[in-house]
C-alpha positions as CSV (number, residue, x, y, z in Angstrom):
1,M,78.1,99.9,92.3
2,R,80.8,102.5,91.9
3,A,82.3,101.6,95.2
4,R,82.5,97.9,94.2
5,L,84.1,98.8,90.9
6,A,86.7,100.9,92.8
7,S,87.4,97.9,95.1
8,V,87.9,95.6,92.2
9,A,90.1,98.1,90.4
10,A,92.3,98.5,93.6
11,L,92.6,94.7,93.9
12,G,93.4,94.3,90.2
13,A,95.9,97.1,90.2
14,G,97.7,95.3,93.1
15,V,98.0,92.1,90.9
16,L,99.1,94.3,88.0
17,H,101.8,95.7,90.3
18,T,103.2,92.2,90.9
19,A,103.5,91.7,87.1
20,A,106.0,94.6,87.0
21,F,108.6,92.6,88.8
22,A,110.9,89.9,87.6
23,P,110.8,87.9,85.4
24,T,108.8,90.2,83.1
25,G,110.8,93.4,83.4
26,F,107.8,95.5,82.6
27,W,108.9,98.3,84.9
28,W,106.3,100.7,83.5
29,L,103.5,98.5,84.9
30,Q,104.6,99.5,88.4
31,L,103.9,103.2,87.6
32,I,100.6,102.4,86.0
33,A,99.3,100.2,88.8
34,L,100.3,102.8,91.4
35,A,98.8,105.6,89.4
36,V,95.5,103.7,89.4
37,L,95.6,103.4,93.2
38,A,96.5,107.1,93.5
39,G,93.5,108.1,91.3
40,L,91.1,106.0,93.4
41,V,92.5,107.3,96.7
42,F,92.3,111.0,95.6
43,E,88.5,110.6,95.3
44,A,88.0,108.7,98.5
45,K,87.5,109.6,102.1
46,P,90.0,108.3,104.7
47,R,88.2,105.1,105.7
48,R,87.5,104.2,102.1
49,A,91.0,105.1,101.1
50,A,92.3,102.7,103.8
51,W,90.2,99.9,102.3
52,L,91.5,100.6,98.8
53,G,95.1,100.6,100.1
54,L,94.4,97.3,101.9
55,L,93.0,95.7,98.7
56,F,95.8,96.9,96.6
57,G,98.4,95.5,99.1
58,L,96.5,92.2,99.2
59,G,96.4,91.8,95.4
60,W,100.1,92.7,95.2
61,L,101.5,90.7,98.0
62,A,99.3,87.6,97.8
63,S,100.1,87.3,94.1
64,G,103.7,88.0,94.7
65,L,104.2,85.8,97.7
66,W,101.9,82.9,96.7
67,W,105.0,80.6,96.6
68,L,105.0,80.5,100.4
69,Y,102.1,78.0,99.9
70,I,104.6,75.5,98.5
71,S,106.8,75.6,101.6
72,L,103.8,75.5,104.0
73,H,101.8,72.7,102.2
74,D,104.2,70.7,100.0
75,F,107.1,70.6,102.5
76,G,105.5,71.7,105.8
77,H,102.5,69.4,105.3
78,I,100.1,72.0,106.5
79,P,96.6,71.3,105.1
80,A,95.9,73.3,101.9
81,P,93.2,75.5,103.3
82,L,95.3,76.5,106.3
83,A,98.3,77.1,104.1
84,V,96.2,79.4,101.8
85,A,94.9,81.2,104.9
86,A,98.4,81.7,106.2
87,V,99.6,83.4,103.0
88,L,96.5,85.6,102.9
89,L,96.9,86.6,106.5
90,L,100.5,87.5,106.0
91,S,99.6,89.5,102.9
92,L,96.8,91.3,104.8
93,F,99.1,92.0,107.7
94,L,101.7,93.5,105.5
95,S,99.0,95.5,103.6
96,L,98.1,97.3,106.8
97,H,101.1,99.6,106.0
98,Y,99.5,100.7,102.7
99,A,96.1,101.0,104.2
100,A,97.4,103.4,106.8
101,A,99.4,105.3,104.1
102,M,96.3,105.7,101.9
103,A,94.1,106.9,104.8
104,L,96.7,109.5,105.6
105,T,96.9,110.6,101.9
106,S,93.1,111.1,101.9
107,Y,93.0,112.9,105.2
108,L,95.9,115.3,104.5
109,G,95.0,115.9,100.9
110,A,91.3,116.5,101.4
111,M,91.6,120.3,102.1
112,N,94.2,121.1,99.4
113,E,94.5,119.3,96.1
114,A,97.9,120.7,95.6
115,W,99.2,118.6,98.5
116,R,97.8,115.3,97.3
117,V,100.7,114.4,95.0
118,P,103.6,115.0,97.5
119,V,101.5,113.5,100.4
120,F,100.8,110.3,98.4
121,A,104.5,109.9,97.6
122,A,105.6,110.6,101.2
123,A,103.0,108.2,102.6
124,W,103.9,105.5,100.2
125,L,107.6,105.9,101.0
126,L,106.8,105.8,104.8
127,A,104.8,102.6,104.3
128,E,107.7,100.9,102.3
129,L,110.2,101.9,105.0
130,S,108.0,100.6,107.8
131,R,107.5,97.3,106.1
132,A,111.3,97.1,105.6
133,T,112.2,97.7,109.2
134,L,109.4,96.8,111.7
135,F,109.4,93.2,113.2
136,T,112.8,92.5,111.7
137,G,111.5,93.7,108.3
138,F,110.1,91.8,105.3
139,P,110.6,94.1,102.2
140,W,110.1,91.3,99.6
141,I,109.2,92.9,96.2
142,A,109.3,96.4,97.6
143,S,108.0,98.6,94.8
144,G,111.5,100.0,93.9
145,Y,112.7,96.6,92.9
146,A,110.6,96.8,89.7
147,H,113.2,99.3,88.5
148,T,116.3,97.3,88.2
149,V,115.7,97.8,84.5
150,G,114.4,100.9,82.8
151,P,115.2,104.6,83.3
152,L,114.5,104.7,87.0
153,A,117.4,102.3,87.6
154,G,119.7,105.3,87.2
155,W,118.4,106.6,90.6
156,A,119.7,103.5,92.4
157,P,123.3,104.7,93.2
158,W,121.9,108.0,94.5
159,V,118.9,107.1,96.6
160,G,118.6,103.3,96.7
161,V,115.6,101.0,96.4
162,Y,113.4,102.9,98.8
163,G,114.3,106.3,97.3
164,I,113.3,104.8,93.9
165,S,110.0,103.7,95.6
166,G,109.4,107.3,96.6
167,V,110.3,108.7,93.2
168,A,108.0,106.1,91.5
169,A,105.2,107.0,93.9
170,L,105.6,110.7,93.0
171,I,105.5,109.9,89.3
172,A,102.4,107.7,89.7
173,A,100.6,110.5,91.7
174,L,101.5,113.0,89.0
175,L,100.1,110.7,86.4
176,A,96.9,110.2,88.4
177,T,96.1,114.0,88.2
178,R,95.5,113.6,84.4
179,A,96.7,117.1,83.8
180,W,99.3,117.9,81.3
181,R,101.7,119.8,83.5
182,P,102.0,117.2,86.2
183,I,102.3,114.5,83.5
184,A,105.2,116.5,82.0
185,A,106.8,116.7,85.4
186,A,106.4,112.9,85.7
187,A,108.1,112.4,82.4
188,A,110.9,114.6,83.5
189,L,111.5,112.5,86.6
190,V,111.7,109.4,84.5
191,L,114.2,111.0,82.1
192,V,116.4,112.3,85.0
193,G,117.4,108.7,85.7
194,L,118.9,108.5,82.2
195,V,121.2,111.5,82.7
196,L,122.3,111.1,86.4
197,P,126.1,110.3,86.7
198,Q,126.6,106.6,87.2
199,D,130.4,105.9,87.4
200,F,131.6,105.9,91.0
201,T,133.7,102.7,91.2
202,V,136.9,101.4,89.5
203,S,138.0,98.0,88.5
204,T,140.1,95.9,90.9
205,G,140.7,93.1,88.4
206,K,139.0,89.9,87.5
207,L,138.4,86.6,89.3
208,K,137.3,83.2,87.7
209,V,134.6,81.5,89.8
210,S,132.8,78.2,89.8
211,L,129.3,78.3,91.2
212,L,127.7,75.0,92.1
213,Q,124.0,74.2,91.7
214,P,123.4,70.8,93.1
215,N,119.6,70.8,92.5
216,V,118.7,68.6,95.5
217,A,115.0,68.5,96.0
218,Q,114.0,69.9,99.4
219,D,112.2,66.7,100.5
220,E,115.5,64.9,99.8
221,K,117.9,67.4,101.4
222,F,117.5,66.1,105.0
223,N,116.8,62.5,104.1
224,A,119.4,60.5,106.0
225,D,119.2,57.6,103.5
226,L,120.2,60.0,100.7
227,M,122.8,62.0,102.6
228,D,125.8,59.9,101.4
229,A,124.7,60.0,97.8
230,N,124.1,63.7,97.9
231,L,127.6,64.3,99.5
232,E,129.1,62.2,96.7
233,L,127.5,64.2,94.0
234,L,128.5,67.5,95.7
235,T,132.1,66.3,96.0
236,R,132.3,65.4,92.3
237,Q,131.0,68.9,91.4
238,I,133.7,70.5,93.6
239,E,136.4,68.3,92.0
240,S,135.3,69.2,88.5
241,A,135.3,73.0,89.1
242,Q,137.9,75.1,87.3
243,G,137.6,78.6,88.9
244,Q,140.0,80.4,91.3
245,L,137.2,80.2,93.8
246,V,134.5,77.5,94.1
247,V,131.2,78.4,95.8
248,T,128.4,76.1,97.0
249,P,124.9,77.1,98.0
250,E,124.0,77.7,101.7
251,T,123.6,74.6,103.9
252,V,124.7,72.4,100.9
253,V,125.8,70.0,103.7
254,P,122.7,70.1,105.9
255,L,124.6,68.9,109.0
256,P,126.7,70.3,111.8
257,W,130.2,70.6,110.5
258,D,131.6,68.3,113.2
259,V,129.4,65.3,112.2
260,I,130.1,65.4,108.4
261,P,131.8,62.1,107.4
262,Q,135.5,62.5,107.5
263,A,136.0,61.0,104.0
264,A,133.8,63.7,102.5
265,V,135.7,66.4,104.3
266,D,139.0,65.0,103.2
267,R,138.0,65.0,99.5
268,M,136.8,68.6,99.8
269,Q,140.1,69.6,101.4
270,H,142.0,67.8,98.6
271,A,140.0,69.6,95.9
272,A,140.4,72.9,97.7
273,G,144.2,72.5,97.5
274,T,144.0,73.5,93.8
275,H,141.1,76.1,94.1
276,P,139.8,77.6,97.3
277,L,136.3,76.5,98.3
278,L,133.5,78.3,100.1
279,V,131.0,75.6,101.4
280,G,127.8,75.9,103.3
281,G,127.0,74.0,106.5
282,F,126.3,74.6,110.2
283,L,128.8,75.6,112.9
284,G,128.1,75.5,116.6
285,D,126.6,73.1,119.1
286,E,123.3,72.5,120.9
287,Q,124.3,74.6,123.9
288,S,125.4,77.8,122.0
289,G,123.2,77.2,119.0
290,Y,123.9,76.3,115.4
291,V,124.8,79.0,112.9
292,N,124.0,78.9,109.2
293,S,127.5,79.3,107.9
294,M,129.8,79.4,104.9
295,I,133.3,77.9,105.6
296,T,136.4,78.3,103.5
297,M,138.9,75.6,102.6
298,G,142.2,76.0,100.9
299,L,143.0,79.5,102.1
300,P,146.1,80.4,104.3
301,Q,143.8,81.6,107.0
302,P,140.5,79.7,107.7
303,Y,137.4,81.9,107.4
304,A,133.8,81.4,108.3
305,Y,130.8,83.6,107.8
306,G,127.6,83.1,109.8
307,K,124.2,84.4,108.8
308,R,123.3,87.6,110.6
309,H,119.8,88.5,109.5
310,L,117.7,85.5,110.3
311,L,114.4,84.6,108.7
312,P,111.3,84.6,111.0
313,F,109.8,81.1,111.3
314,G,112.5,79.5,109.1
315,E,115.5,80.3,111.3
316,F,114.1,81.8,114.5
317,V,110.7,81.5,116.0
318,P,108.8,84.6,117.2
319,A,107.6,84.3,120.8
320,G,104.4,82.3,121.1
321,L,104.5,80.8,117.6
322,H,106.4,77.6,118.2
323,W,103.1,75.6,117.7
324,F,102.9,76.8,114.1
325,V,106.5,76.0,113.3
326,D,106.2,72.6,115.0
327,M,103.5,71.7,112.5
328,M,105.9,72.2,109.6
329,G,108.7,70.2,111.2
330,I,111.5,72.5,110.0
331,P,114.9,71.2,111.1
332,M,117.3,73.5,113.0
333,V,114.6,76.2,113.2
334,D,116.1,78.0,116.2
335,Q,119.5,79.2,115.0
336,A,122.1,81.4,116.4
337,T,123.2,84.7,114.8
338,G,126.6,85.1,113.0
339,Q,128.9,87.9,113.9
340,T,131.6,88.7,111.3
341,Q,131.3,91.2,108.5
342,M,134.9,90.9,107.4
343,P,135.7,90.0,103.8
344,F,138.1,87.3,102.7
345,V,140.6,87.5,99.9
346,V,141.0,85.3,96.9
347,G,143.0,86.2,93.8
348,G,143.5,89.7,95.1
349,Q,139.8,90.3,95.4
350,K,138.0,91.0,98.7
351,L,134.8,89.0,98.9
352,R,131.8,89.5,101.2
353,T,129.4,86.7,101.8
354,L,125.6,87.1,102.2
355,I,123.3,84.2,103.0
356,C,119.9,83.9,101.3
357,Y,117.6,86.9,101.9
358,E,120.3,89.0,103.6
359,D,120.8,90.7,100.3
360,L,117.4,92.4,100.8
361,F,118.9,94.5,103.6
362,G,121.6,96.7,102.0
363,E,121.5,98.9,105.1
364,D,122.9,95.9,107.1
365,F,126.0,95.5,105.0
366,V,126.6,98.9,103.5
367,Q,129.9,99.0,105.4
368,S,131.2,96.4,102.9
369,A,130.6,98.9,100.1
370,T,132.6,101.7,101.7
371,G,135.3,102.2,104.4
372,S,137.6,99.8,106.0
373,L,135.4,96.7,105.5
374,E,135.1,97.3,101.8
375,A,134.6,94.3,99.6
376,N,135.1,94.2,95.8
377,V,132.7,91.4,95.1
378,F,129.5,90.2,96.9
379,I,128.6,86.6,97.1
380,N,125.0,85.5,97.7
381,V,124.3,81.8,98.5
382,S,120.8,80.5,99.0
383,N,118.5,77.5,98.9
384,L,115.1,78.3,97.5
385,A,114.0,74.7,96.9
386,W,111.5,75.3,99.7
387,F,109.5,77.5,97.3
388,G,109.5,75.9,93.9
389,T,111.1,77.5,90.8
390,V,108.3,79.8,89.5
391,M,108.7,83.5,90.1
392,I,110.7,83.4,93.4
393,L,114.0,82.6,91.7
394,D,113.8,85.7,89.5
395,Q,112.5,87.8,92.3
396,H,115.5,87.0,94.5
397,L,117.9,87.5,91.6
398,Q,116.3,91.0,91.2
399,F,117.2,91.9,94.8
400,S,120.9,91.1,94.1
401,Q,120.6,93.2,90.9
402,M,119.4,96.2,92.9
403,R,122.2,95.9,95.4
404,A,124.7,95.7,92.5
405,L,123.2,99.0,91.1
406,E,123.1,100.7,94.5
407,F,126.7,99.9,95.5
408,Q,128.2,99.3,92.0
409,R,129.5,95.9,93.1
410,P,129.2,92.7,91.1
411,F,127.4,89.7,92.6
412,I,128.0,86.0,92.2
413,R,125.2,83.7,93.3
414,A,125.4,80.0,94.1
415,T,122.1,78.4,94.7
416,N,120.6,74.9,95.1
417,T,117.9,75.1,92.4
418,G,118.4,78.7,91.0
419,A,119.0,81.4,90.2
420,T,122.8,80.7,90.0
421,A,124.3,83.6,88.2
422,V,127.0,86.2,87.7
423,L,126.0,89.8,87.8
424,D,128.3,92.7,86.8
425,F,128.4,96.0,88.8
426,H,125.5,97.4,86.8
427,G,123.3,94.5,87.8
428,R,123.4,92.8,84.4
429,V,123.3,89.0,84.3
430,T,126.5,87.9,82.4
431,A,126.1,84.2,83.0
432,R,123.3,82.0,84.5
433,L,122.5,78.3,84.9
434,P,118.9,77.1,84.0
435,A,116.7,76.6,87.0
436,A,116.1,73.1,88.4
437,T,119.2,71.6,86.8
438,R,122.4,70.2,88.3
439,G,125.5,72.0,87.1
440,V,128.6,74.1,87.7
441,L,128.5,77.7,86.3
442,E,132.0,78.7,85.2
443,G,132.2,82.5,85.0
444,E,134.4,85.5,85.5
445,V,133.6,88.5,87.7
446,E,135.3,92.0,87.7
447,G,135.8,93.4,91.2
448,R,135.1,97.1,92.0
449,S,136.3,99.6,94.5
450,G,134.9,102.9,95.5
451,S,131.6,104.2,96.9
452,T,128.4,105.5,95.4
453,P,126.6,108.5,96.9
454,Y,123.9,106.2,98.2
455,A,126.5,104.0,99.9
456,R,128.1,107.0,101.6
457,W,125.0,108.5,103.0
458,L,123.5,105.1,103.9
459,A,126.7,104.2,105.8
460,A,126.6,107.5,107.7
461,C,122.9,107.9,108.4
462,G,121.1,104.7,107.7
463,L,117.6,105.1,106.2
464,W,116.9,108.1,108.3
465,P,117.2,110.7,105.5
466,L,114.4,109.0,103.6
467,L,112.3,108.7,106.7
468,L,112.8,112.4,107.5
469,V,111.9,113.5,104.0
470,A,108.6,111.5,104.2
471,L,107.8,112.7,107.7
472,G,108.7,116.3,106.7
473,V,106.2,116.3,103.8
474,L,103.5,114.8,105.9
475,I,104.0,117.2,108.9
476,A,104.0,120.2,106.5
477,A,100.8,119.0,104.9
478,G,99.3,118.4,108.4
479,L,100.2,121.9,109.5
480,R,98.7,123.3,106.3
481,R,95.5,121.4,106.8
482,R,95.3,122.6,110.4
483,A,95.8,126.2,109.2
484,S,93.0,125.8,106.7
């Protein structure tokens, strides 16, 4: 009975963990949920600890990624039972990272209780890093993202989202001991985030922007009969915009650029004569591949950005899994990879484009927050209509908020159905359109220049410092256990 209660508690704590992320902002729930897991693991043998870690991960990731069901079933037309099974299998696969971490915690901490706390934090950090990097990485709702608000947000420009994940795991493990001195140490770690220096960048001036939200339903986006009508509505939005820069969502024109009706292109070009335009479409051909791109109009020098970090199954197909993607009938599923990381300039501000979930991978574009490729403003464009409007829009917005905190750069976001928003360099939302509405968000963004400590060491070393810290703790604990 006790074992069953522990299993239920681990699964429930995982679900509670999801509740800590956007849109709730209950950052403290993340610490409580992880403390529950730590307490259970501290009393378990390695095999049991692995099971508890797996259940925690399943509760967390299945409840946090449930919206994948919408793309699989509603738009991919996969039968409901198979779509549910696919989400659960993905969640279970990702949970293997946490199962291994908890087994390691139990094994290394069994001989010496003093090592349990640092080993738990190190193993958790290692699991988060492995999920973020292996098999192209899928770090959606990594635990540190719960802290884009609250006192731990102050750690972001120093150690980044995965560093925060490690700090949060250390706090949770200290709380799980239920002794007053470790709890006092946990409180101190929380308070440190409030006193860490935060100002590392300076203003480069302001830019007025117009961010388009067409709100085209996903099942209408590739409908040939509606293409002309959607292009007309898009062109009217562009013509009504007032900003110094107009930004559309990704693939707002879901066609190769060379087959777009010339009349639509001419109207966009005319509108871009008064305010430069960044518009989403596809560049390339069948031989070299199509690239999910953002193309400028109205600038002295033409500029295009192609997506560099492609989404498995949605934009490239892993070997041997074409049969699964063919069931969904996703158009342009095998895409080519973009190359450029250069910013482009509008109104004296250097801007760096990121397409969809590229903003999860700060290590991929940290050069744009330091050095010769420095940008003053980040742009994220996306189309999340595949996944509905509940939870996922706020989750994705939270990723941009974390990048803003880490690099102290503002973000502007143009999306199909939401969340279209302007974020300042502290990750605060200064303007936002309601989800699932058609509109143009007129806003102003303040560019920034300079580098945070996190940006500097990430650009120089990648994520290796965090990995070495985690491995160092685990190796030291292993040697101590062997000596015992």
